[in-house]
PDB file of N, CA, C, O and CB in Angstrom:
ATOM      1  N   MET A   1    -100.831 -36.039 157.462  1.00  0.00           N
ATOM      2  CA  MET A   1    -102.277 -35.966 157.421  1.00  0.00           C
ATOM      3  C   MET A   1    -102.863 -36.418 158.748  1.00  0.00           C
ATOM      4  O   MET A   1    -103.722 -35.731 159.301  1.00  0.00           O
ATOM      5  CB  MET A   1    -102.826 -36.813 156.274  1.00  0.00           C
ATOM      6  N   GLY A   2    -102.429 -37.541 159.267  1.00  0.00           N
ATOM      7  CA  GLY A   2    -102.970 -38.024 160.528  1.00  0.00           C
ATOM      8  C   GLY A   2    -103.915 -39.195 160.331  1.00  0.00           C
ATOM      9  O   GLY A   2    -103.493 -40.351 160.305  1.00  0.00           O
ATOM     10  N   PHE A   3    -105.195 -38.885 160.194  1.00  0.00           N
ATOM     11  CA  PHE A   3    -106.197 -39.938 160.064  1.00  0.00           C
ATOM     12  C   PHE A   3    -107.104 -39.696 158.864  1.00  0.00           C
ATOM     13  O   PHE A   3    -107.351 -38.560 158.461  1.00  0.00           O
ATOM     14  CB  PHE A   3    -107.029 -40.035 161.335  1.00  0.00           C
ATOM     15  N   SER A   4    -107.587 -40.791 158.315  1.00  0.00           N
ATOM     16  CA  SER A   4    -108.516 -40.735 157.189  1.00  0.00           C
ATOM     17  C   SER A   4    -109.770 -41.515 157.555  1.00  0.00           C
ATOM     18  O   SER A   4    -109.699 -42.561 158.201  1.00  0.00           O
ATOM     19  CB  SER A   4    -107.866 -41.303 155.889  1.00  0.00           C
ATOM     20  N   TYR A   5    -110.900 -41.002 157.142  1.00  0.00           N
ATOM     21  CA  TYR A   5    -112.181 -41.679 157.377  1.00  0.00           C
ATOM     22  C   TYR A   5    -112.637 -42.435 156.133  1.00  0.00           C
ATOM     23  O   TYR A   5    -113.814 -42.776 156.010  1.00  0.00           O
ATOM     24  CB  TYR A   5    -113.255 -40.663 157.798  1.00  0.00           C
ATOM     25  N   LYS A   6    -111.713 -42.698 155.212  1.00  0.00           N
ATOM     26  CA  LYS A   6    -112.063 -43.407 153.982  1.00  0.00           C
ATOM     27  C   LYS A   6    -112.771 -44.735 154.258  1.00  0.00           C
ATOM     28  O   LYS A   6    -113.738 -45.054 153.566  1.00  0.00           O
ATOM     29  CB  LYS A   6    -110.813 -43.655 153.157  1.00  0.00           C
ATOM     30  N   PRO A   7    -112.319 -45.529 155.251  1.00  0.00           N
ATOM     31  CA  PRO A   7    -113.050 -46.776 155.527  1.00  0.00           C
ATOM     32  C   PRO A   7    -114.511 -46.530 155.914  1.00  0.00           C
ATOM     33  O   PRO A   7    -115.384 -47.335 155.589  1.00  0.00           O
ATOM     34  CB  PRO A   7    -112.353 -47.547 156.640  1.00  0.00           C
ATOM     35  N   LEU A   8    -114.776 -45.428 156.602  1.00  0.00           N
ATOM     36  CA  LEU A   8    -116.159 -45.092 156.962  1.00  0.00           C
ATOM     37  C   LEU A   8    -116.960 -44.772 155.713  1.00  0.00           C
ATOM     38  O   LEU A   8    -118.086 -45.245 155.561  1.00  0.00           O
ATOM     39  CB  LEU A   8    -116.200 -43.900 157.943  1.00  0.00           C
ATOM     40  N   TRP A   9    -116.393 -43.974 154.815  1.00  0.00           N
ATOM     41  CA  TRP A   9    -117.129 -43.606 153.596  1.00  0.00           C
ATOM     42  C   TRP A   9    -117.409 -44.847 152.747  1.00  0.00           C
ATOM     43  O   TRP A   9    -118.468 -44.949 152.128  1.00  0.00           O
ATOM     44  CB  TRP A   9    -116.332 -42.561 152.771  1.00  0.00           C
ATOM     45  N   LEU A  10    -116.470 -45.781 152.717  1.00  0.00           N
ATOM     46  CA  LEU A  10    -116.697 -47.032 151.981  1.00  0.00           C
ATOM     47  C   LEU A  10    -117.789 -47.865 152.645  1.00  0.00           C
ATOM     48  O   LEU A  10    -118.583 -48.515 151.965  1.00  0.00           O
ATOM     49  CB  LEU A  10    -115.393 -47.848 151.889  1.00  0.00           C
ATOM     50  N   LEU A  11    -117.825 -47.842 153.980  1.00  0.00           N
ATOM     51  CA  LEU A  11    -118.871 -48.552 154.715  1.00  0.00           C
ATOM     52  C   LEU A  11    -120.242 -47.965 154.390  1.00  0.00           C
ATOM     53  O   LEU A  11    -121.211 -48.703 154.211  1.00  0.00           O
ATOM     54  CB  LEU A  11    -118.607 -48.487 156.234  1.00  0.00           C
ATOM     55  N   LEU A  12    -120.322 -46.639 154.313  1.00  0.00           N
ATOM     56  CA  LEU A  12    -121.598 -45.997 153.974  1.00  0.00           C
ATOM     57  C   LEU A  12    -122.059 -46.415 152.582  1.00  0.00           C
ATOM     58  O   LEU A  12    -123.245 -46.667 152.368  1.00  0.00           O
ATOM     59  CB  LEU A  12    -121.471 -44.463 154.051  1.00  0.00           C
ATOM     60  N   VAL A  13    -121.128 -46.488 151.642  1.00  0.00           N
ATOM     61  CA  VAL A  13    -121.471 -46.929 150.286  1.00  0.00           C
ATOM     62  C   VAL A  13    -121.991 -48.361 150.326  1.00  0.00           C
ATOM     63  O   VAL A  13    -123.001 -48.680 149.699  1.00  0.00           O
ATOM     64  CB  VAL A  13    -120.243 -46.823 149.342  1.00  0.00           C
ATOM     65  N   ASP A  14    -121.295 -49.223 151.068  1.00  0.00           N
ATOM     66  CA  ASP A  14    -121.720 -50.624 151.180  1.00  0.00           C
ATOM     67  C   ASP A  14    -123.116 -50.754 151.777  1.00  0.00           C
ATOM     68  O   ASP A  14    -123.882 -51.643 151.404  1.00  0.00           O
ATOM     69  CB  ASP A  14    -120.728 -51.407 152.028  1.00  0.00           C
ATOM     70  N   LYS A  15    -123.440 -49.852 152.715  1.00  0.00           N
ATOM     71  CA  LYS A  15    -124.747 -49.888 153.381  1.00  0.00           C
ATOM     72  C   LYS A  15    -125.813 -49.122 152.605  1.00  0.00           C
ATOM     73  O   LYS A  15    -126.990 -49.159 152.963  1.00  0.00           O
ATOM     74  CB  LYS A  15    -124.633 -49.318 154.786  1.00  0.00           C
ATOM     75  N   GLY A  16    -125.406 -48.429 151.544  1.00  0.00           N
ATOM     76  CA  GLY A  16    -126.352 -47.657 150.744  1.00  0.00           C
ATOM     77  C   GLY A  16    -126.857 -46.412 151.446  1.00  0.00           C
ATOM     78  O   GLY A  16    -127.988 -45.981 151.222  1.00  0.00           O
ATOM     79  N   LEU A  17    -126.010 -45.828 152.303  1.00  0.00           N
ATOM     80  CA  LEU A  17    -126.392 -44.632 153.058  1.00  0.00           C
ATOM     81  C   LEU A  17    -125.689 -43.394 152.516  1.00  0.00           C
ATOM     82  O   LEU A  17    -124.509 -43.437 152.171  1.00  0.00           O
ATOM     83  CB  LEU A  17    -126.068 -44.811 154.544  1.00  0.00           C
ATOM     84  N   SER A  18    -126.426 -42.298 152.447  1.00  0.00           N
ATOM     85  CA  SER A  18    -125.796 -41.022 152.120  1.00  0.00           C
ATOM     86  C   SER A  18    -125.198 -40.461 153.404  1.00  0.00           C
ATOM     87  O   SER A  18    -125.514 -40.928 154.499  1.00  0.00           O
ATOM     88  CB  SER A  18    -126.824 -40.015 151.478  1.00  0.00           C
ATOM     89  N   LYS A  19    -124.344 -39.470 153.271  1.00  0.00           N
ATOM     90  CA  LYS A  19    -123.766 -38.846 154.461  1.00  0.00           C
ATOM     91  C   LYS A  19    -124.848 -38.179 155.302  1.00  0.00           C
ATOM     92  O   LYS A  19    -124.763 -38.173 156.531  1.00  0.00           O
ATOM     93  CB  LYS A  19    -122.696 -37.818 154.063  1.00  0.00           C
ATOM     94  N   THR A  20    -125.853 -37.623 154.657  1.00  0.00           N
ATOM     95  CA  THR A  20    -126.950 -36.989 155.392  1.00  0.00           C
ATOM     96  C   THR A  20    -127.746 -38.028 156.166  1.00  0.00           C
ATOM     97  O   THR A  20    -128.073 -37.813 157.333  1.00  0.00           O
ATOM     98  CB  THR A  20    -127.873 -36.220 154.433  1.00  0.00           C
ATOM     99  N   GLU A  21    -128.061 -39.150 155.533  1.00  0.00           N
ATOM    100  CA  GLU A  21    -128.791 -40.221 156.223  1.00  0.00           C
ATOM    101  C   GLU A  21    -127.984 -40.745 157.408  1.00  0.00           C
ATOM    102  O   GLU A  21    -128.529 -41.004 158.481  1.00  0.00           O
ATOM    103  CB  GLU A  21    -129.113 -41.375 155.247  1.00  0.00           C
ATOM    104  N   PHE A  22    -126.695 -40.894 157.202  1.00  0.00           N
ATOM    105  CA  PHE A  22    -125.786 -41.346 158.255  1.00  0.00           C
ATOM    106  C   PHE A  22    -125.804 -40.370 159.429  1.00  0.00           C
ATOM    107  O   PHE A  22    -125.958 -40.777 160.580  1.00  0.00           O
ATOM    108  CB  PHE A  22    -124.352 -41.498 157.707  1.00  0.00           C
ATOM    109  N   ARG A  23    -125.647 -39.095 159.132  1.00  0.00           N
ATOM    110  CA  ARG A  23    -125.616 -38.065 160.170  1.00  0.00           C
ATOM    111  C   ARG A  23    -126.918 -38.045 160.957  1.00  0.00           C
ATOM    112  O   ARG A  23    -126.899 -37.981 162.186  1.00  0.00           O
ATOM    113  CB  ARG A  23    -125.355 -36.689 159.552  1.00  0.00           C
ATOM    114  N   GLU A  24    -128.038 -38.097 160.265  1.00  0.00           N
ATOM    115  CA  GLU A  24    -129.339 -38.051 160.930  1.00  0.00           C
ATOM    116  C   GLU A  24    -129.596 -39.303 161.762  1.00  0.00           C
ATOM    117  O   GLU A  24    -130.159 -39.212 162.852  1.00  0.00           O
ATOM    118  CB  GLU A  24    -130.448 -37.878 159.902  1.00  0.00           C
ATOM    119  N   ALA A  25    -129.192 -40.468 161.263  1.00  0.00           N
ATOM    120  CA  ALA A  25    -129.395 -41.720 161.996  1.00  0.00           C
ATOM    121  C   ALA A  25    -128.614 -41.737 163.306  1.00  0.00           C
ATOM    122  O   ALA A  25    -129.076 -42.296 164.300  1.00  0.00           O
ATOM    123  CB  ALA A  25    -128.984 -42.909 161.132  1.00  0.00           C
ATOM    124  N   LEU A  26    -127.439 -41.129 163.306  1.00  0.00           N
ATOM    125  CA  LEU A  26    -126.608 -41.121 164.504  1.00  0.00           C
ATOM    126  C   LEU A  26    -126.848 -39.908 165.391  1.00  0.00           C
ATOM    127  O   LEU A  26    -126.422 -39.881 166.546  1.00  0.00           O
ATOM    128  CB  LEU A  26    -125.164 -41.174 164.115  1.00  0.00           C
ATOM    129  N   GLY A  27    -127.527 -38.912 164.852  1.00  0.00           N
ATOM    130  CA  GLY A  27    -127.777 -37.707 165.635  1.00  0.00           C
ATOM    131  C   GLY A  27    -126.525 -36.875 165.851  1.00  0.00           C
ATOM    132  O   GLY A  27    -126.365 -36.243 166.895  1.00  0.00           O
ATOM    133  N   ILE A  28    -125.636 -36.875 164.863  1.00  0.00           N
ATOM    134  CA  ILE A  28    -124.442 -36.044 164.977  1.00  0.00           C
ATOM    135  C   ILE A  28    -124.638 -34.777 164.152  1.00  0.00           C
ATOM    136  O   ILE A  28    -125.409 -34.754 163.192  1.00  0.00           O
ATOM    137  CB  ILE A  28    -123.175 -36.818 164.511  1.00  0.00           C
ATOM    138  N   GLY A  29    -123.934 -33.742 164.538  1.00  0.00           N
ATOM    139  CA  GLY A  29    -124.090 -32.457 163.880  1.00  0.00           C
ATOM    140  C   GLY A  29    -123.331 -32.351 162.572  1.00  0.00           C
ATOM    141  O   GLY A  29    -122.459 -33.162 162.260  1.00  0.00           O
ATOM    142  N   THR A  30    -123.688 -31.332 161.825  1.00  0.00           N
ATOM    143  CA  THR A  30    -123.019 -31.092 160.545  1.00  0.00           C
ATOM    144  C   THR A  30    -121.539 -30.763 160.749  1.00  0.00           C
ATOM    145  O   THR A  30    -120.712 -31.058 159.887  1.00  0.00           O
ATOM    146  CB  THR A  30    -123.713 -29.950 159.787  1.00  0.00           C
ATOM    147  N   ASN A  31    -121.208 -30.152 161.889  1.00  0.00           N
ATOM    148  CA  ASN A  31    -119.803 -29.826 162.157  1.00  0.00           C
ATOM    149  C   ASN A  31    -118.956 -31.085 162.274  1.00  0.00           C
ATOM    150  O   ASN A  31    -117.845 -31.141 161.746  1.00  0.00           O
ATOM    151  CB  ASN A  31    -119.682 -28.996 163.436  1.00  0.00           C
ATOM    152  N   GLN A  32    -119.480 -32.101 162.969  1.00  0.00           N
ATOM    153  CA  GLN A  32    -118.741 -33.358 163.110  1.00  0.00           C
ATOM    154  C   GLN A  32    -118.554 -34.020 161.746  1.00  0.00           C
ATOM    155  O   GLN A  32    -117.480 -34.537 161.439  1.00  0.00           O
ATOM    156  CB  GLN A  32    -119.476 -34.316 164.077  1.00  0.00           C
ATOM    157  N   LEU A  33    -119.603 -33.999 160.938  1.00  0.00           N
ATOM    158  CA  LEU A  33    -119.519 -34.585 159.599  1.00  0.00           C
ATOM    159  C   LEU A  33    -118.499 -33.828 158.750  1.00  0.00           C
ATOM    160  O   LEU A  33    -117.730 -34.440 158.009  1.00  0.00           O
ATOM    161  CB  LEU A  33    -120.904 -34.574 158.913  1.00  0.00           C
ATOM    162  N   ALA A  34    -118.494 -32.509 158.856  1.00  0.00           N
ATOM    163  CA  ALA A  34    -117.532 -31.696 158.106  1.00  0.00           C
ATOM    164  C   ALA A  34    -116.104 -32.002 158.549  1.00  0.00           C
ATOM    165  O   ALA A  34    -115.200 -32.075 157.717  1.00  0.00           O
ATOM    166  CB  ALA A  34    -117.834 -30.196 158.289  1.00  0.00           C
ATOM    167  N   LYS A  35    -115.893 -32.181 159.851  1.00  0.00           N
ATOM    168  CA  LYS A  35    -114.563 -32.522 160.359  1.00  0.00           C
ATOM    169  C   LYS A  35    -114.089 -33.849 159.782  1.00  0.00           C
ATOM    170  O   LYS A  35    -112.927 -33.986 159.398  1.00  0.00           O
ATOM    171  CB  LYS A  35    -114.571 -32.586 161.893  1.00  0.00           C
ATOM    172  N   MET A  36    -114.989 -34.824 159.724  1.00  0.00           N
ATOM    173  CA  MET A  36    -114.620 -36.118 159.160  1.00  0.00           C
ATOM    174  C   MET A  36    -114.280 -35.978 157.680  1.00  0.00           C
ATOM    175  O   MET A  36    -113.353 -36.622 157.187  1.00  0.00           O
ATOM    176  CB  MET A  36    -115.756 -37.136 159.353  1.00  0.00           C
ATOM    177  N   GLY A  37    -115.025 -35.142 156.977  1.00  0.00           N
ATOM    178  CA  GLY A  37    -114.761 -34.919 155.561  1.00  0.00           C
ATOM    179  C   GLY A  37    -113.399 -34.302 155.308  1.00  0.00           C
ATOM    180  O   GLY A  37    -112.810 -34.498 154.245  1.00  0.00           O
ATOM    181  N   LYS A  38    -112.893 -33.547 156.294  1.00  0.00           N
ATOM    182  CA  LYS A  38    -111.585 -32.904 156.182  1.00  0.00           C
ATOM    183  C   LYS A  38    -110.472 -33.732 156.818  1.00  0.00           C
ATOM    184  O   LYS A  38    -109.311 -33.321 156.813  1.00  0.00           O
ATOM    185  CB  LYS A  38    -111.628 -31.533 156.821  1.00  0.00           C
ATOM    186  N   GLY A  39    -110.823 -34.900 157.369  1.00  0.00           N
ATOM    187  CA  GLY A  39    -109.822 -35.734 158.027  1.00  0.00           C
ATOM    188  C   GLY A  39    -109.388 -35.189 159.369  1.00  0.00           C
ATOM    189  O   GLY A  39    -108.297 -35.505 159.843  1.00  0.00           O
ATOM    190  N   GLU A  40    -110.230 -34.371 159.993  1.00  0.00           N
ATOM    191  CA  GLU A  40    -109.906 -33.789 161.293  1.00  0.00           C
ATOM    192  C   GLU A  40    -110.397 -34.698 162.415  1.00  0.00           C
ATOM    193  O   GLU A  40    -111.161 -35.639 162.196  1.00  0.00           O
ATOM    194  CB  GLU A  40    -110.526 -32.383 161.429  1.00  0.00           C
ATOM    195  N   TYR A  41    -109.936 -34.388 163.617  1.00  0.00           N
ATOM    196  CA  TYR A  41    -110.307 -35.179 164.780  1.00  0.00           C
ATOM    197  C   TYR A  41    -111.770 -34.985 165.138  1.00  0.00           C
ATOM    198  O   TYR A  41    -112.321 -33.894 164.994  1.00  0.00           O
ATOM    199  CB  TYR A  41    -109.430 -34.818 165.963  1.00  0.00           C
ATOM    200  N   ILE A  42    -112.394 -36.068 165.610  1.00  0.00           N
ATOM    201  CA  ILE A  42    -113.759 -36.011 166.122  1.00  0.00           C
ATOM    202  C   ILE A  42    -113.727 -36.484 167.565  1.00  0.00           C
ATOM    203  O   ILE A  42    -112.742 -37.072 168.011  1.00  0.00           O
ATOM    204  CB  ILE A  42    -114.740 -36.882 165.257  1.00  0.00           C
ATOM    205  N   SER A  43    -114.792 -36.229 168.287  1.00  0.00           N
ATOM    206  CA  SER A  43    -114.828 -36.613 169.694  1.00  0.00           C
ATOM    207  C   SER A  43    -114.918 -38.127 169.846  1.00  0.00           C
ATOM    208  O   SER A  43    -115.380 -38.831 168.949  1.00  0.00           O
ATOM    209  CB  SER A  43    -116.006 -35.943 170.399  1.00  0.00           C
ATOM    210  N   MET A  44    -114.469 -38.606 170.992  1.00  0.00           N
ATOM    211  CA  MET A  44    -114.580 -40.034 171.297  1.00  0.00           C
ATOM    212  C   MET A  44    -116.049 -40.436 171.365  1.00  0.00           C
ATOM    213  O   MET A  44    -116.405 -41.564 171.022  1.00  0.00           O
ATOM    214  CB  MET A  44    -113.863 -40.371 172.630  1.00  0.00           C
ATOM    215  N   GLU A  45    -116.897 -39.519 171.804  1.00  0.00           N
ATOM    216  CA  GLU A  45    -118.337 -39.790 171.869  1.00  0.00           C
ATOM    217  C   GLU A  45    -118.892 -40.068 170.467  1.00  0.00           C
ATOM    218  O   GLU A  45    -119.675 -40.999 170.277  1.00  0.00           O
ATOM    219  CB  GLU A  45    -119.088 -38.597 172.519  1.00  0.00           C
ATOM    220  N   THR A  46    -118.488 -39.267 169.505  1.00  0.00           N
ATOM    221  CA  THR A  46    -118.934 -39.476 168.127  1.00  0.00           C
ATOM    222  C   THR A  46    -118.386 -40.783 167.581  1.00  0.00           C
ATOM    223  O   THR A  46    -119.105 -41.532 166.920  1.00  0.00           O
ATOM    224  CB  THR A  46    -118.502 -38.306 167.232  1.00  0.00           C
ATOM    225  N   LEU A  47    -117.133 -41.057 167.851  1.00  0.00           N
ATOM    226  CA  LEU A  47    -116.527 -42.311 167.413  1.00  0.00           C
ATOM    227  C   LEU A  47    -117.277 -43.500 168.011  1.00  0.00           C
ATOM    228  O   LEU A  47    -117.519 -44.493 167.324  1.00  0.00           O
ATOM    229  CB  LEU A  47    -115.036 -42.360 167.809  1.00  0.00           C
ATOM    230  N   ASP A  48    -117.643 -43.400 169.284  1.00  0.00           N
ATOM    231  CA  ASP A  48    -118.404 -44.458 169.952  1.00  0.00           C
ATOM    232  C   ASP A  48    -119.777 -44.640 169.303  1.00  0.00           C
ATOM    233  O   ASP A  48    -120.224 -45.770 169.106  1.00  0.00           O
ATOM    234  CB  ASP A  48    -118.565 -44.138 171.448  1.00  0.00           C
ATOM    235  N   LYS A  49    -120.442 -43.546 168.975  1.00  0.00           N
ATOM    236  CA  LYS A  49    -121.758 -43.630 168.322  1.00  0.00           C
ATOM    237  C   LYS A  49    -121.668 -44.376 166.994  1.00  0.00           C
ATOM    238  O   LYS A  49    -122.511 -45.217 166.682  1.00  0.00           O
ATOM    239  CB  LYS A  49    -122.336 -42.222 168.093  1.00  0.00           C
ATOM    240  N   ILE A  50    -120.643 -44.058 166.224  1.00  0.00           N
ATOM    241  CA  ILE A  50    -120.474 -44.692 164.914  1.00  0.00           C
ATOM    242  C   ILE A  50    -120.208 -46.187 165.078  1.00  0.00           C
ATOM    243  O   ILE A  50    -120.830 -47.017 164.415  1.00  0.00           O
ATOM    244  CB  ILE A  50    -119.321 -44.025 164.131  1.00  0.00           C
ATOM    245  N   CYS A  51    -119.274 -46.516 165.970  1.00  0.00           N
ATOM    246  CA  CYS A  51    -118.933 -47.928 166.187  1.00  0.00           C
ATOM    247  C   CYS A  51    -120.136 -48.716 166.695  1.00  0.00           C
ATOM    248  O   CYS A  51    -120.387 -49.829 166.235  1.00  0.00           O
ATOM    249  CB  CYS A  51    -117.769 -48.051 167.183  1.00  0.00           C
ATOM    250  N   SER A  52    -120.871 -48.152 167.630  1.00  0.00           N
ATOM    251  CA  SER A  52    -122.044 -48.836 168.186  1.00  0.00           C
ATOM    252  C   SER A  52    -123.128 -49.015 167.134  1.00  0.00           C
ATOM    253  O   SER A  52    -123.756 -50.071 167.063  1.00  0.00           O
ATOM    254  CB  SER A  52    -122.601 -48.059 169.380  1.00  0.00           C
ATOM    255  N   HIS A  53    -123.348 -48.005 166.327  1.00  0.00           N
ATOM    256  CA  HIS A  53    -124.395 -48.060 165.307  1.00  0.00           C
ATOM    257  C   HIS A  53    -124.130 -49.167 164.280  1.00  0.00           C
ATOM    258  O   HIS A  53    -125.040 -49.905 163.902  1.00  0.00           O
ATOM    259  CB  HIS A  53    -124.508 -46.708 164.598  1.00  0.00           C
ATOM    260  N   PHE A  54    -122.882 -49.271 163.837  1.00  0.00           N
ATOM    261  CA  PHE A  54    -122.548 -50.243 162.801  1.00  0.00           C
ATOM    262  C   PHE A  54    -122.010 -51.566 163.349  1.00  0.00           C
ATOM    263  O   PHE A  54    -121.820 -52.519 162.594  1.00  0.00           O
ATOM    264  CB  PHE A  54    -121.540 -49.648 161.868  1.00  0.00           C
ATOM    265  N   GLY A  55    -121.763 -51.625 164.659  1.00  0.00           N
ATOM    266  CA  GLY A  55    -121.212 -52.841 165.250  1.00  0.00           C
ATOM    267  C   GLY A  55    -119.795 -53.124 164.783  1.00  0.00           C
ATOM    268  O   GLY A  55    -119.441 -54.264 164.482  1.00  0.00           O
ATOM    269  N   VAL A  56    -118.988 -52.068 164.726  1.00  0.00           N
ATOM    270  CA  VAL A  56    -117.611 -52.192 164.242  1.00  0.00           C
ATOM    271  C   VAL A  56    -116.634 -51.637 165.273  1.00  0.00           C
ATOM    272  O   VAL A  56    -117.039 -51.057 166.280  1.00  0.00           O
ATOM    273  CB  VAL A  56    -117.440 -51.460 162.894  1.00  0.00           C
ATOM    274  N   GLN A  57    -115.358 -51.822 165.010  1.00  0.00           N
ATOM    275  CA  GLN A  57    -114.286 -51.283 165.837  1.00  0.00           C
ATOM    276  C   GLN A  57    -113.741 -50.014 165.181  1.00  0.00           C
ATOM    277  O   GLN A  57    -113.934 -49.813 163.982  1.00  0.00           O
ATOM    278  CB  GLN A  57    -113.153 -52.337 166.040  1.00  0.00           C
ATOM    279  N   PRO A  58    -113.056 -49.147 165.956  1.00  0.00           N
ATOM    280  CA  PRO A  58    -112.528 -47.910 165.375  1.00  0.00           C
ATOM    281  C   PRO A  58    -111.661 -48.123 164.129  1.00  0.00           C
ATOM    282  O   PRO A  58    -111.719 -47.325 163.193  1.00  0.00           O
ATOM    283  CB  PRO A  58    -111.727 -47.183 166.409  1.00  0.00           C
ATOM    284  N   ASN A  59    -110.864 -49.186 164.112  1.00  0.00           N
ATOM    285  CA  ASN A  59    -110.005 -49.401 162.943  1.00  0.00           C
ATOM    286  C   ASN A  59    -110.796 -49.801 161.701  1.00  0.00           C
ATOM    287  O   ASN A  59    -110.236 -49.860 160.606  1.00  0.00           O
ATOM    288  CB  ASN A  59    -108.973 -50.468 163.249  1.00  0.00           C
ATOM    289  N   ASP A  60    -112.091 -50.076 161.858  1.00  0.00           N
ATOM    290  CA  ASP A  60    -112.941 -50.365 160.706  1.00  0.00           C
ATOM    291  C   ASP A  60    -113.467 -49.094 160.038  1.00  0.00           C
ATOM    292  O   ASP A  60    -113.988 -49.144 158.924  1.00  0.00           O
ATOM    293  CB  ASP A  60    -114.106 -51.238 161.130  1.00  0.00           C
ATOM    294  N   ILE A  61    -113.329 -47.948 160.727  1.00  0.00           N
ATOM    295  CA  ILE A  61    -113.878 -46.708 160.174  1.00  0.00           C
ATOM    296  C   ILE A  61    -112.858 -45.585 160.016  1.00  0.00           C
ATOM    297  O   ILE A  61    -113.133 -44.581 159.359  1.00  0.00           O
ATOM    298  CB  ILE A  61    -114.990 -46.232 161.043  1.00  0.00           C
ATOM    299  N   ILE A  62    -111.686 -45.755 160.616  1.00  0.00           N
ATOM    300  CA  ILE A  62    -110.615 -44.765 160.438  1.00  0.00           C
ATOM    301  C   ILE A  62    -109.314 -45.502 160.151  1.00  0.00           C
ATOM    302  O   ILE A  62    -109.143 -46.664 160.519  1.00  0.00           O
ATOM    303  CB  ILE A  62    -110.469 -43.849 161.702  1.00  0.00           C
ATOM    304  N   GLU A  63    -108.409 -44.805 159.490  1.00  0.00           N
ATOM    305  CA  GLU A  63    -107.084 -45.373 159.262  1.00  0.00           C
ATOM    306  C   GLU A  63    -106.041 -44.288 159.463  1.00  0.00           C
ATOM    307  O   GLU A  63    -106.285 -43.113 159.189  1.00  0.00           O
ATOM    308  CB  GLU A  63    -106.973 -45.987 157.841  1.00  0.00           C
ATOM    309  N   HIS A  64    -104.886 -44.694 159.943  1.00  0.00           N
ATOM    310  CA  HIS A  64    -103.788 -43.755 160.151  1.00  0.00           C
ATOM    311  C   HIS A  64    -103.041 -43.565 158.839  1.00  0.00           C
ATOM    312  O   HIS A  64    -102.684 -44.528 158.159  1.00  0.00           O
ATOM    313  CB  HIS A  64    -102.827 -44.254 161.266  1.00  0.00           C
ATOM    314  N   VAL A  65    -102.817 -42.315 158.505  1.00  0.00           N
ATOM    315  CA  VAL A  65    -102.072 -41.973 157.292  1.00  0.00           C
ATOM    316  C   VAL A  65    -100.861 -41.164 157.739  1.00  0.00           C
ATOM    317  O   VAL A  65    -100.998 -39.999 158.110  1.00  0.00           O
ATOM    318  CB  VAL A  65    -102.964 -41.166 156.251  1.00  0.00           C
ATOM    319  N   PRO A  66     -99.673 -41.775 157.708  1.00  0.00           N
ATOM    320  CA  PRO A  66     -98.484 -41.057 158.163  1.00  0.00           C
ATOM    321  C   PRO A  66     -98.216 -39.821 157.306  1.00  0.00           C
ATOM    322  O   PRO A  66     -98.412 -39.833 156.091  1.00  0.00           O
ATOM    323  CB  PRO A  66     -97.266 -41.981 158.142  1.00  0.00           C
ATOM    324  N   ASN A  67     -97.768 -38.767 157.963  1.00  0.00           N
ATOM    325  CA  ASN A  67     -97.388 -37.584 157.185  1.00  0.00           C
ATOM    326  C   ASN A  67     -95.952 -37.760 156.710  1.00  0.00           C
ATOM    327  O   ASN A  67     -95.290 -38.723 157.098  1.00  0.00           O
ATOM    328  CB  ASN A  67     -97.542 -36.271 158.029  1.00  0.00           C
ATOM    329  N   ASP A  68     -95.471 -36.871 155.899  1.00  0.00           N
ATOM    330  CA  ASP A  68     -94.135 -36.994 155.309  1.00  0.00           C
ATOM    331  C   ASP A  68     -93.042 -37.055 156.367  1.00  0.00           C
ATOM    332  O   ASP A  68     -92.070 -37.792 156.204  1.00  0.00           O
ATOM    333  CB  ASP A  68     -93.870 -35.831 154.371  1.00  0.00           C
ATOM    334  N   LYS A  69     -93.185 -36.294 157.451  1.00  0.00           N
ATOM    335  CA  LYS A  69     -92.174 -36.272 158.507  1.00  0.00           C
ATOM    336  C   LYS A  69     -92.090 -37.636 159.184  1.00  0.00           C
ATOM    337  O   LYS A  69     -90.992 -38.135 159.431  1.00  0.00           O
ATOM    338  CB  LYS A  69     -92.494 -35.175 159.546  1.00  0.00           C
ATOM    339  N   GLU A  70     -93.239 -38.247 159.487  1.00  0.00           N
ATOM    340  CA  GLU A  70     -93.246 -39.560 160.125  1.00  0.00           C
ATOM    341  C   GLU A  70     -92.611 -40.599 159.213  1.00  0.00           C
ATOM    342  O   GLU A  70     -91.869 -41.460 159.684  1.00  0.00           O
ATOM    343  CB  GLU A  70     -94.677 -39.976 160.491  1.00  0.00           C
ATOM    344  N   THR A  71     -92.886 -40.533 157.932  1.00  0.00           N
ATOM    345  CA  THR A  71     -92.341 -41.484 156.969  1.00  0.00           C
ATOM    346  C   THR A  71     -90.822 -41.329 156.869  1.00  0.00           C
ATOM    347  O   THR A  71     -90.099 -42.323 156.793  1.00  0.00           O
ATOM    348  CB  THR A  71     -92.995 -41.287 155.585  1.00  0.00           C
ATOM    349  N   ALA A  72     -90.343 -40.097 156.869  1.00  0.00           N
ATOM    350  CA  ALA A  72     -88.911 -39.834 156.745  1.00  0.00           C
ATOM    351  C   ALA A  72     -88.147 -40.302 157.977  1.00  0.00           C
ATOM    352  O   ALA A  72     -87.002 -40.738 157.861  1.00  0.00           O
ATOM    353  CB  ALA A  72     -88.667 -38.349 156.516  1.00  0.00           C
ATOM    354  N   GLU A  73     -88.764 -40.218 159.160  1.00  0.00           N
ATOM    355  CA  GLU A  73     -88.105 -40.613 160.398  1.00  0.00           C
ATOM    356  C   GLU A  73     -88.105 -42.115 160.605  1.00  0.00           C
ATOM    357  O   GLU A  73     -87.323 -42.616 161.413  1.00  0.00           O
ATOM    358  CB  GLU A  73     -88.766 -39.945 161.566  1.00  0.00           C
ATOM    359  N   ALA A  74     -88.951 -42.844 159.910  1.00  0.00           N
ATOM    360  CA  ALA A  74     -89.084 -44.293 160.134  1.00  0.00           C
ATOM    361  C   ALA A  74     -87.908 -45.079 159.634  1.00  0.00           C
ATOM    362  O   ALA A  74     -87.887 -46.303 159.757  1.00  0.00           O
ATOM    363  CB  ALA A  74     -90.319 -44.806 159.477  1.00  0.00           C
TER     364      ALA A  74
END
């Protein structure tokens, strides 16, 4: 899988923000939000915006999820 944005979605719940409110507050496009929803890569600029907005570090909003191949090789 690669990366998961589950910590970000939990942060939004804790802050009482919808994904739309989050997107509008940060000024990010729907494409970036859709990529996060699919666990796809986002730009470093977007990652920086999120971290700066919430005052968090990248590991507070994303987590690494090893794929089956990585797990088998470990």
